[in-house]
C-alpha positions as CSV (number, residue, x, y, z in Angstrom):
1,M,-6.1,0.9,-18.2
2,N,-8.8,3.0,-16.4
3,K,-8.3,5.8,-14.0
4,T,-5.8,5.1,-11.2
5,A,-5.2,7.0,-7.9
6,I,-2.8,6.6,-5.0
7,F,-3.7,7.5,-1.6
8,Y,-0.8,7.7,0.8
9,G,0.1,8.9,4.2
10,S,3.8,10.0,4.9
11,S,5.6,11.3,8.0
12,T,9.2,11.5,6.7
13,G,8.6,11.6,2.9
14,N,9.6,8.1,2.1
15,T,6.2,6.9,1.4
16,E,5.3,10.0,-0.6
17,S,8.3,9.5,-2.8
18,V,7.3,6.1,-3.5
19,A,3.7,7.1,-4.2
20,K,5.1,9.6,-6.8
21,Q,7.4,7.1,-8.3
22,I,4.6,4.6,-8.7
23,A,2.3,7.4,-10.0
24,K,4.6,8.2,-12.7
25,L,4.9,4.7,-13.8
26,L,1.1,4.2,-13.9
27,N,0.2,7.8,-14.9
28,A,-1.9,8.0,-11.7
29,D,-3.1,10.7,-9.6
30,V,-1.8,11.1,-6.0
31,F,-3.6,12.1,-2.9
32,D,-2.3,12.6,0.7
33,V,-4.7,11.0,3.1
34,A,-4.0,13.9,5.5
35,D,-6.2,16.0,3.3
36,N,-9.0,13.4,3.8
37,P,-9.8,12.9,0.0
38,V,-12.4,10.3,0.5
39,E,-14.7,11.7,-2.1
40,E,-12.2,11.1,-4.6
41,L,-12.3,7.4,-4.2
42,K,-15.5,7.3,-6.3
43,N,-13.7,9.0,-9.2
44,Y,-11.3,6.1,-10.0
45,D,-11.5,2.6,-11.0
46,N,-8.0,1.6,-9.5
47,L,-7.0,2.5,-6.2
48,I,-3.5,2.1,-4.4
49,F,-3.2,2.7,-0.8
50,G,0.2,3.3,0.6
51,A,1.6,3.7,4.4
52,S,4.5,3.1,6.6
53,T,4.5,1.2,9.7
54,W,5.7,2.8,12.9
55,G,6.7,1.3,16.3
56,I,5.3,-2.1,16.8
57,G,2.9,-2.4,13.9
58,D,1.2,1.0,14.0
59,L,-0.1,2.4,10.8
60,Q,1.2,5.8,10.0
61,D,-0.6,8.7,11.9
62,D,-2.3,10.4,8.9
63,W,-4.3,7.1,8.4
64,D,-5.9,7.5,11.8
65,N,-9.0,9.3,10.6
66,Y,-8.7,8.1,6.9
67,I,-8.9,4.4,7.7
68,S,-12.3,4.6,9.3
69,E,-13.5,6.6,6.3
70,L,-12.1,3.8,4.0
71,E,-13.9,1.3,6.1
72,N,-17.1,3.0,5.5
73,T,-16.9,3.5,1.8
74,D,-18.3,1.0,-0.7
75,L,-15.5,0.0,-3.1
76,S,-17.6,-2.3,-5.2
77,G,-16.3,-2.8,-8.6
78,K,-12.7,-1.2,-7.9
79,V,-9.4,-2.8,-8.0
80,C,-7.3,-2.0,-5.1
81,A,-3.7,-2.5,-4.2
82,I,-1.5,-1.6,-1.3
83,F,2.1,-0.8,-0.8
84,G,4.0,0.0,2.5
85,L,7.3,0.8,4.0
86,G,8.7,-0.9,7.0
87,D,11.9,-2.0,8.8
88,G,12.5,-5.6,8.6
89,A,15.6,-5.5,11.0
90,S,14.5,-3.4,14.0
91,Y,10.7,-4.3,13.7
92,A,11.2,-7.8,12.4
93,D,8.1,-9.0,14.1
94,S,5.7,-6.3,12.8
95,F,7.2,-5.8,9.3
96,V,4.8,-3.7,7.2
97,D,2.0,-4.4,9.4
98,G,0.3,-1.2,8.1
99,I,-0.2,-3.1,4.8
100,G,-2.2,-5.8,6.8
101,T,-4.2,-3.0,8.6
102,I,-5.5,-1.4,5.3
103,Y,-6.0,-4.9,3.7
104,K,-8.4,-5.7,6.6
105,A,-10.1,-2.4,6.2
106,I,-10.9,-3.0,2.5
107,E,-11.0,-6.9,2.1
108,N,-14.8,-7.1,2.5
109,K,-15.8,-3.8,0.7
110,G,-16.6,-5.3,-2.7
111,C,-13.3,-4.7,-4.4
112,K,-10.9,-7.0,-6.0
113,I,-7.6,-6.9,-4.4
114,A,-4.4,-7.0,-6.7
115,G,-0.8,-6.8,-6.1
116,F,0.0,-9.8,-4.0
117,V,4.0,-10.3,-3.5
118,E,5.8,-13.4,-2.7
119,T,7.7,-13.3,0.7
120,T,10.8,-14.7,-1.0
121,G,13.7,-12.4,-0.7
122,Y,12.4,-10.5,2.4
123,D,14.1,-10.5,5.7
124,Y,11.6,-10.3,8.5
125,E,10.1,-12.5,11.3
126,A,6.4,-11.9,11.1
127,S,3.8,-9.6,9.6
128,T,0.1,-9.1,9.5
129,A,0.4,-8.4,5.9
130,E,1.4,-12.0,5.0
131,I,-1.3,-14.4,4.1
132,D,-0.7,-17.8,2.7
133,G,3.0,-17.0,2.1
134,K,2.3,-13.8,0.2
135,F,2.2,-10.2,1.2
136,V,-1.1,-8.6,0.6
137,G,0.7,-5.6,-1.2
138,L,4.2,-4.4,-2.0
139,P,6.5,-4.2,1.0
140,L,9.5,-2.0,0.9
141,D,12.4,-1.5,3.5
142,E,14.2,1.9,2.9
143,D,16.1,1.5,6.1
144,N,17.9,-1.9,5.3
145,E,17.2,-2.8,1.6
146,S,16.8,0.5,-0.3
147,N,18.8,-0.9,-3.1
148,L,16.1,-3.2,-3.9
149,T,13.3,-0.6,-3.8
150,N,13.4,0.4,-7.7
151,D,13.4,-3.0,-8.9
152,R,10.6,-4.1,-6.4
153,I,8.5,-1.2,-7.5
154,D,9.1,-1.8,-11.4
155,K,7.9,-5.5,-11.0
156,W,5.1,-4.6,-8.9
157,V,3.9,-2.0,-11.3
158,E,4.1,-4.5,-14.2
159,Q,2.0,-6.9,-12.2
160,L,-0.6,-4.2,-11.5
161,K,-0.8,-3.3,-15.3
162,A,-2.1,-6.8,-15.7
163,E,-4.3,-6.9,-12.8
164,F,-6.0,-3.5,-13.1
165,K,-9.0,-2.8,-15.2
């Protein structure tokens, strides 16, 4: 597998913790989008983006500037994956919408998107991260289903190992 990097934004530390857990399993480098590491994107073949969803579908604040940088970056030849944290009980109508926002930013940038996840087993009403019965990345719910997080990450990482270059 070629070089992999994770780019995340985190307000409470949960997304950062997940990013580091995934990085350890994939031997990946980790960057906080608050530091605007857009130049680092070109140095990696496999890119993972991570964010939490706040309020009613809002992307985590550190992504405010970085998402536009990402939208203006050529990702041709790269393989990208997305993970996100959300609250499927309190915000059931916008569960992990941050994943959907990032997906829309990269879907036409020349990259292959990996890591789609079946919606079965998740408790929520609606999500912009769902397309044709699958999430466009790994959804995690630390507020209500933290007991499932480690298994979901392990399964997703194994999937990525097969889908990454």
